Structure formats: C-alpha cells, structure tokens
N, C-alpha and C positions, 0 to 999 in steps of 0.2 A: 314389568314391562307393562309400562302404562298406554291403553292408546288415546290417539286424539279425542279429543272430547274436555269433558268439564275433570278436573278434580273434586278427589274427596275433600279436600282442603276451602275450596270455592262452594260446596254446599252448607246448603242455611236449611232448618227444618224447617216446613212448608214448600220450597221448591218444587215445582211438577220439571220431572224429565224421562226422560226413554231408555233407554239402555240395549242397544244394540249389537250382537256377532255375527259377524261375518258379514253386513250386509242386509241383517233380518229383523228386526224391532222383536222383540224377549218379552222384556218389561215394561210399561206404566203405571207412573204414577209418584204419590205427593212424600218427598221425601220425611220418617216423624226419627229420624236419629240418626245419627252423625259420633265416629268415630276417629278422629284425622291420625290420631297415633298408629292405629292398624290400619288405615285406608279402608276401613267398611264403612256402610250404611244400610238403615233399612228404610223398608217403600212398603206403600199401604197400595196394593198391586188393583191398580183402576178395572180387573178385567176378573179376577177373583173373590178383592175384599179383603185378601191374607194380606199378614206383612212379608214382606220378602227380604232378605239379606241379604244384597249386591255386593259381588266385589270386582270395583275398576278395571284390576288387572286383566280378568278376562273376558270383559264387555264394554265397548266403547259408548260412555254416557252424556249424551245431550241434554242443557234442556229446554224444554218447553214453554209456550207463554200459556197460561190457562185459559182453556177450550178454543184451542191450538187445534185444528184436523189433522189425524192420525198419518201420516204416508201410509200409502201401502207398502203388506208385506209381500217380502217376494215368496211368491208361495212356488211350491215344484207340479214337476210338468205332468199330466196325467201319465196314466199308466196303464197301459194297456190291462183288460179285466183280466181275471189270474184263471186261467185252465181248470178246470174239475180233476179233483184225484177218480183215478181210474179205478173200478169198485169188480170186486171181485164172481 
C-alpha cells in the first residue's frame, strides 16, 4: 500500500524530496537513483550527508522546491525528570 504522495515512477534524479511517516519528517534530500521496477530510490540525506535507500510503501514522499523551508517536525511531549535509582 503506497501512502498519498509522490510515486517512485514520478521521481527523477535531482528531485528534492521529504519522506514523512505518521506526521513526522524522517528524511529530506536529493534523489540520487531510482529503480521504478522495485519501487525503491536513494537520496543524499540533507541532514547527515549519507546515501539512504527509501521505501515509498513505508513513507509518504513529497516533492519540495529547492530552498523551501522545512516544516517543523512533530516533537514528543516533554517528559518529567527521571527519578534517581535507590542506593543500597
């Protein structure tokens, strides 16, 4: 099942994309290779600078314009401080 968004066959080398899952941005980068027959593609991750293999069946893929601002990620609610462990 492919999430709403861009299909692998629509991607071209050089496209800027964002990969979202459950309302959270997981990856952003430039497409470096596309294999439409396998529904897979690689990006050069903008955050880490590493090459990532992405599965569009697990992620919602969105095109972004180069230089477009990133939407803020959904962040977890703050957790209360942890209680210290008991000492003997």
